[in-house]
PLY file of the C-alpha trace (Angstrom):
ply
format ascii 1.0
element vertex 205
property float x
property float y
property float z
element edge 204
property int vertex1
property int vertex2
end_header
0.00 0.00 0.00
1.38 3.34 -1.07
0.93 6.22 1.28
1.14 9.62 -0.41
1.94 12.61 1.75
-0.55 15.44 1.01
2.28 17.94 1.36
4.23 16.13 -1.36
1.22 16.22 -3.69
0.76 19.93 -3.03
4.43 20.54 -3.73
4.20 18.64 -7.05
1.16 20.69 -8.10
2.97 23.88 -7.14
6.08 22.92 -9.12
4.01 22.03 -12.20
2.23 25.38 -12.03
5.52 27.17 -11.51
6.99 25.42 -14.56
4.04 26.52 -16.71
4.40 30.10 -15.53
8.16 30.09 -16.24
7.52 28.80 -19.76
4.89 31.50 -20.29
7.25 34.19 -18.98
10.03 32.93 -21.29
7.69 33.13 -24.27
6.54 36.64 -23.33
10.14 37.82 -22.94
10.99 36.35 -26.34
8.13 38.34 -27.91
9.07 41.71 -26.37
11.60 42.43 -29.16
11.38 40.63 -32.52
12.74 41.31 -35.99
10.93 40.92 -39.29
10.41 42.22 -42.81
7.32 43.70 -44.41
5.47 41.01 -46.36
3.96 41.42 -49.82
0.77 43.52 -49.60
1.71 44.12 -45.97
1.30 47.93 -46.00
-1.94 49.81 -45.38
-3.21 53.22 -44.29
-4.93 53.46 -40.91
-6.41 56.94 -40.80
-3.50 59.14 -41.86
-0.87 56.77 -40.47
0.80 53.58 -41.73
0.48 50.00 -40.53
2.46 46.95 -41.62
2.49 43.16 -41.37
5.85 41.46 -40.80
7.17 37.98 -41.46
8.68 37.03 -38.10
9.99 33.58 -39.01
8.98 30.14 -40.30
7.04 27.39 -38.53
7.79 23.65 -38.41
6.16 23.25 -41.84
8.28 26.11 -43.25
5.25 28.37 -43.52
5.67 32.08 -42.73
4.74 33.30 -39.26
3.16 36.73 -39.71
2.44 39.48 -37.25
-0.98 41.17 -37.06
-1.32 44.71 -38.42
0.86 46.96 -36.25
1.46 50.71 -36.24
4.73 52.16 -37.56
6.45 54.47 -35.12
6.88 57.87 -36.84
10.27 59.50 -37.27
8.93 62.51 -35.35
5.46 63.19 -33.96
5.67 66.45 -31.99
5.74 69.97 -33.42
7.92 68.50 -36.18
5.98 65.72 -37.89
7.74 63.30 -40.24
5.82 60.41 -41.81
7.63 57.94 -44.07
5.79 55.25 -46.02
7.18 51.74 -45.34
8.46 49.61 -48.21
7.87 45.95 -49.04
10.80 43.92 -47.70
11.89 46.70 -45.32
13.28 45.50 -41.99
11.55 46.50 -38.76
11.90 45.75 -35.07
8.59 44.73 -33.47
8.17 45.99 -29.91
5.56 44.45 -27.59
6.30 45.68 -24.03
3.81 43.23 -22.45
5.12 40.27 -24.44
1.75 39.97 -26.18
1.74 40.91 -29.87
-1.36 42.96 -30.58
-2.88 46.41 -30.12
-0.09 47.52 -27.80
2.65 46.61 -30.27
4.46 48.96 -32.64
7.37 48.69 -35.07
10.49 50.83 -35.42
12.79 50.90 -38.39
15.80 48.59 -38.40
19.27 49.24 -39.93
19.89 49.18 -43.69
20.39 45.77 -45.30
21.00 44.20 -48.72
17.37 44.69 -49.79
17.41 48.36 -48.80
21.03 49.63 -48.77
22.11 52.97 -47.31
22.31 56.01 -49.65
25.78 56.69 -50.96
27.76 59.68 -49.68
28.89 61.13 -46.36
26.53 64.09 -46.05
25.04 64.98 -42.67
21.41 64.45 -43.80
20.17 62.45 -46.78
16.53 61.92 -47.77
16.23 59.62 -50.79
13.11 58.23 -52.47
13.63 56.64 -55.87
15.09 59.29 -58.20
14.55 62.12 -55.69
17.32 63.07 -53.25
17.57 65.86 -50.67
21.01 66.47 -49.11
22.13 68.79 -46.33
25.66 69.29 -45.02
27.63 72.23 -43.62
27.51 74.97 -46.25
25.35 73.11 -48.79
21.71 72.21 -49.45
20.96 70.20 -52.56
17.75 68.93 -54.14
18.00 66.46 -57.03
15.27 64.84 -59.10
16.70 62.75 -61.90
19.06 65.00 -63.87
17.61 68.22 -62.43
19.31 69.85 -59.45
18.98 72.91 -57.24
22.08 73.57 -55.11
22.46 76.30 -52.49
25.86 77.20 -51.02
27.24 80.25 -49.23
28.94 81.27 -52.50
26.37 80.48 -55.21
22.95 79.24 -56.21
23.24 76.58 -58.93
20.31 75.38 -60.99
20.84 72.46 -63.36
17.97 71.64 -65.75
18.15 68.38 -67.68
14.96 69.24 -69.58
12.69 72.23 -70.19
12.64 74.93 -67.51
9.60 76.91 -66.41
8.91 79.62 -63.84
5.16 79.85 -63.31
3.52 82.65 -61.33
-0.15 81.85 -60.76
-0.86 85.05 -58.83
-1.58 88.49 -60.24
1.72 89.97 -59.05
4.80 89.74 -61.30
8.08 88.05 -60.35
11.06 90.34 -59.80
14.20 88.63 -61.08
17.75 89.98 -60.99
17.19 92.53 -58.22
19.90 93.35 -55.68
18.03 92.83 -52.40
15.00 91.11 -50.87
11.57 92.57 -51.70
13.12 94.93 -54.27
10.95 95.44 -57.34
12.54 95.20 -60.75
12.24 97.96 -63.33
10.83 96.87 -66.67
13.61 96.88 -69.28
11.41 96.12 -72.27
8.07 97.88 -72.70
5.49 97.19 -75.40
2.19 98.83 -76.28
0.54 96.36 -73.89
2.96 97.09 -71.04
6.14 95.37 -69.84
7.28 92.43 -71.93
6.21 89.07 -70.47
8.54 86.85 -72.51
12.32 87.05 -72.37
14.64 84.51 -73.99
18.39 84.28 -73.56
20.94 82.21 -75.44
24.37 81.30 -74.18
27.31 82.29 -76.36
0 1
1 2
2 3
3 4
4 5
5 6
6 7
7 8
8 9
9 10
10 11
11 12
12 13
13 14
14 15
15 16
16 17
17 18
18 19
19 20
20 21
21 22
22 23
23 24
24 25
25 26
26 27
27 28
28 29
29 30
30 31
31 32
32 33
33 34
34 35
35 36
36 37
37 38
38 39
39 40
40 41
41 42
42 43
43 44
44 45
45 46
46 47
47 48
48 49
49 50
50 51
51 52
52 53
53 54
54 55
55 56
56 57
57 58
58 59
59 60
60 61
61 62
62 63
63 64
64 65
65 66
66 67
67 68
68 69
69 70
70 71
71 72
72 73
73 74
74 75
75 76
76 77
77 78
78 79
79 80
80 81
81 82
82 83
83 84
84 85
85 86
86 87
87 88
88 89
89 90
90 91
91 92
92 93
93 94
94 95
95 96
96 97
97 98
98 99
99 100
100 101
101 102
102 103
103 104
104 105
105 106
106 107
107 108
108 109
109 110
110 111
111 112
112 113
113 114
114 115
115 116
116 117
117 118
118 119
119 120
120 121
121 122
122 123
123 124
124 125
125 126
126 127
127 128
128 129
129 130
130 131
131 132
132 133
133 134
134 135
135 136
136 137
137 138
138 139
139 140
140 141
141 142
142 143
143 144
144 145
145 146
146 147
147 148
148 149
149 150
150 151
151 152
152 153
153 154
154 155
155 156
156 157
157 158
158 159
159 160
160 161
161 162
162 163
163 164
164 165
165 166
166 167
167 168
168 169
169 170
170 171
171 172
172 173
173 174
174 175
175 176
176 177
177 178
178 179
179 180
180 181
181 182
182 183
183 184
184 185
185 186
186 187
187 188
188 189
189 190
190 191
191 192
192 193
193 194
194 195
195 196
196 197
197 198
198 199
199 200
200 201
201 202
202 203
203 204
């Protein structure tokens, strides 16, 4: 006849419960910080903000394990607001402070990788989207779109036009070009019967 001490049974039940809680805590801790990439069709607007779905890994059957829709942390959200659309295949870090992936989760951008390499150059600030590039460094601001470029330095203003160039004034007031100070009005150099000439062409020698 086996005599079982009630205290021993209680201790076994306690240890089993403790083991389950430790396993649950381990799983929660593992889910606090996870890495993943934006899946195909894994970008959507939620109000005026962006949400993404990430592939977090593969299961035992080699099927993708996907996150739910989670909010993308903005670059800046105070007086300065910067919103950047995520890209398919972009790397993110998924943060779930409670260890439960859901409404309290958010993603922050991860470092550059082979799918999305860093922009070339050593400027202080680079914003690059496709063929558009905005660069800032000490003494220079540059805006490039394809072969067109506007460059501001302390010595010069350079405008490079790869195609046709237009200056369009939609208001009733004329543009004053070639003046020597701010808010100075230009004097008409060519006058016709209908008033100052509105078309001036110049050809380089």
